[in-house]
N, C-alpha and C positions, 0 to 999 in steps of 0.2 A: 277440754279445750285444751289440756295438754297434746293429745292425741293432733288437733287442729294444726298446734305449732309447731309439733314433730312434721307432720305432714310438710307444711309450708316451709319447714326450713330443709327437709330432706329433698322438695322440689328446685329449691334455692341452691344444695350444694350439686344437682345435676345440671342445671345450668351453668353454672359456672365450670364445672366440670367439662361439660361439653364446650363452651367458649374456650377455654384453654388445650383442649386437645383441637379444636380446629384451627388456634393459630398456632400448633405446633406444627400442623399438616400442612399448612401454608406458609413457610419461613417468607415468602417475598413479600406476605402483606406487612411483614413487621419490617424489611428491609427498606421496604417502600417508605417507611414513615422516619429513617432514622438513616440512610444510607445516603452521602457519605459522610461519617462522623471523625474521620481522621484524613491524613490525603491519600491521594489516588496517584499511582504511578503509572506513567504512560512508558513502555519500554519502545523505543526507535532502535532496531538491530541494524542501525547503520551511523558513520558519523555524522555532526552537527553540519547543515547546509545543504543537504541532499532536498530532492522532492519531498522522502516523507517524511523529515525531521521539518522541514517549512510547515507541511501540512499539520505535525503533531503538534508544534507551538500554537497555531493558529487555533486548533480544539481545546488546548489546557486551559488559553488564555479566554477564549469566549465561554467554554462550558464552567467554567471556574465562575468567571464574574454572573453567569446566567443562574447558577446555583448559591446567590449569595458570596460570592468570595471564596468558597471552599477551594484552599491548595490542591492543585495537581500539577505533577512535577513530572516534566520528560526527562527520561533517561535515556543517554545514548548508549547501548550495548552492541557496538559493532566488531565483525570478525564472521569468517567464514561463510561468504555470501549470506549472511542475515540469519543462520541457522543458530548461531549463540542466543544472541538475544531472544530471537522466535520461542527456543526452546526455555528461555527463564522463564518466559511469560506462560508457557503452556504449564511447566512446572509450580506456578504458583498456585497457593490457596484458593479455590473458585468463590471468593468471597466481593468479587468487584474491586478490590483494591489495589490491582496486578492487573493491567490491561495492555493490550501491544497495538499500536498503531500499525499494521501491517499493511503491505502491498503485495502484488500480484506474482511477486518473487517467493516472498519471506512466507506467504501462505496459500501458496499456487504451483507456480514450475518448481520449488526445491523437491516436493513430495516424488517426483519422477528424476530428476538430477542427481539426488543424492538419496538413492534407495537403502543405504544403511541407516537412514535416520532412528533417533531412537524414539520419535514420535509420528505419528499420523497427522495429516495435516486437514482432514476430515473429522474422524472418531475423536481426535482428542482436543479440538477446538471449537468455540461458540464463537460464533460470526455474529456480530452485534449490529452494525449499520458501515454502511459505503458512505462515503463523501465527495468523491471527487475522481476523475479521470483526466489523462492527458496523452497526448499521440508522441509517438517517437519521431524523430529526425534525423537525416543524412548531415552530418555538421564538418567543418572543417573551419582550424584557424581563418581569421581575417588576413592573417598574412601569409596563409597557403596560396599555391600558384593553381589552383585547382576551383576555376570557376562551376564547374557542371558536374553533374552526376557522370556525363560520358568521360569528362575529362580525367575526372577522378578512376574511373575502370581502366580507362586504356593504360594510365600511369601504374596502377596496381598490376597490371598483366606483364608490363616492361619493367617493372624494377620492385625489387622488395620495399614494401609500407608496412604501417604496423597501423592496427585499430585498438582504441580503449574503450573497456569497460566499467561500468560500476562496481563489477565483480562476476567472477564467476557465474553462470546461470542468469544473469539479468537479463533481460529484454535486449538491451544494449550489448550482450553478449552474443545471443543466440541468434540475433536477425543479422550481424555484423558477421557472423561465423555461417552462417546462410549464404549471404551473400559472397562472401570469400569462395564458398566451395561453389556456387553455382555459376559464377563465372569465372572460377578458376583463377583466382587473383593470388599473386604472394603475398598474400598480408599476414603480418603475426598479430596474436591478439596478446593484449596487456591490460591485465586485470589491475582493477585498483578497489580500494577498500573504501567504496562511496563516490558518489559524483563529484564532489567537490573538488577532490585533490586529481580527478580523472579529467575534469574540464578545465583545472589550472595547466596541467600539462597539453592538453589539447591548444588551447591558448598559448602557449607558449612554443609549442611548434614540437614538442619532443614526442608526440604522437600525431601520425597522419589524419585520421579521421576516426570520426567516433557514431554511434548512434544512440544517443540519449533521448530522452524525453523531453520536449518541448520546453515543460517546465523548468527541465534545471537549469536548459541554457539561456531562457527566456530575456533573462536581465543582460546577458552578454551581448546577446544577438541586438537586441536594442542599444547597446552601448557602443556598439560597433566592434567588437572582439572576437566574435565569432561568425562564421556565413553558413548559412541553412543552403542547401542543396535539394532537401526534398522534404517532404513531409509524408507521413506513412498513413495515408486516409484514401479514400477513394473520390472524394471531391476536396478541392481547394481550400483550406482552411481560410477564413475572411479575415483572419490577424493578419494573415499572410498569404497575400492575394498572388502576389508577383510569382511565388513558387511552387514549383510544380509537385503532383504528388508522386507518392511511390509508382503508382501503376502507371502516372505518365511517363515516368521517368523508365519505367521497365523491372523495377524493382520488387520485391516481394515484402510484403507488411507483415505478413503471418497473423494475424488478430491479435498482436502481443500489445495492445496499448498500456500502459501502467494506469492501475487501479490503485486507491489508498481507502483504505476504511479503519473501523475498529474492530479487534477481537480479543475473546477471553480465552482462559483455559475452559475444559469440557465442566459441564456442571453448573454454571452459572446461573444463580436463584433469576428465575425470570423476572421478578421484580427489577432486578438491576438493568438486566438487558434491556427492559422497557423504557426504564428511566434514561438509560442512555442512546437508546435508538429513538426517543423522543426529543431527548437535546441535540443530535445531530441532525435530526429532521427540522426542526428550529432554523440551527445553524444555517442549513443548505439554504433557507428561507429567507434570511438575511442579507439583504442588499451589498452590505458592505462586507461579506462574507464571500459574496458572487464577485466582486470585484476586486477583492484580492485576489482569490482562485484565478480570476481573468487575466491580472495583469502580471501572474507570475506563470500564467502558459497553461491554466489548469482549468477544465470545465466541473460546473457542479453536477455530480452523479451521484443522486441519495437514492441507495436503497434501503428501506427499513428493514428492523430483524425478520420480519415473516417473509420478506422476498429474499432476503440472504439465505435463511435457513432451506431455500430450494435453490437459490443461484452457486453458493459456494460447495456443496456437493457435486455439481454438476461443473463446475468451471477446473476442479482440480485436474481431472481425469482428461478433459479439453484440454488444458495446456500442454498434460503428460502426451497426449497425441501427437500434438504439433513438434513438439521437443523431440519425439522418436523420428517422425517424418523429416525433421531438420538436420538428424544424425549428429547434433551437436554431444561430444565430447568434453568433459571436463579438466583443465588444465591449473 
């Protein structure tokens, strides 16, 4: 009898030990059941009010509600063309409680523009999910005398003008500089710390033109404070049917659409990645989200974690090649 009891107890101990070992070997299973059990930080590497910040606050509100009111807090960490906030997100513990809402600059072009970065945007990043994409536009103040691309180019060849960017290395800088050099313009680059202050000065006439994302200037275009001269696409945008494409206007778009998604530090638990990827996927299907994005100039452009694992490592060098071909120099 005792030998039977001993054998049974031994078997139970073996089963319990095995289950415990399996749980330790798969921390994602445990994380999936408890995450998040404290506030999640979403870092935005730019000031409030810009495109990335708008998307971040939408994600924080929607996903937090989706998860039963879990607190998700947006923290703006601007500076050095997005490298400071991005670096803080990459240096965070890989537990899913500090993530970054990044864009095609912070998690793409900066790798080439800043060769001395202390982190690698492929090796040190976990790409989680992409949510949105927006085109670039060539814009001037509504008070500007320039009514077309030709008028602007002719003026910039005849006299010194200035063009704003949301920061060194942003698509607004790269495209603006490329146009400046390709057409032999006398345009001086004026970098800002984010889209909001740059667009404010564009509207006020402190700078002559800008190549921002449509999403960042859409509200000002709709209320009549900004004039859009061209849109960076091969076909006209249905929201802007009367405005020519860059191709029609003879301008290069360079394939630098701004994309915005969720990123984390390397080695995030698979369950955390899966939970966020699924949440962003649900968000992408939400009609209210789609409407919000559309009214601010964005399109839903969802890529789940599985796609991001292939897309991100290829996108970083693709952007690097464009930057080298454009011969953009940081200033």
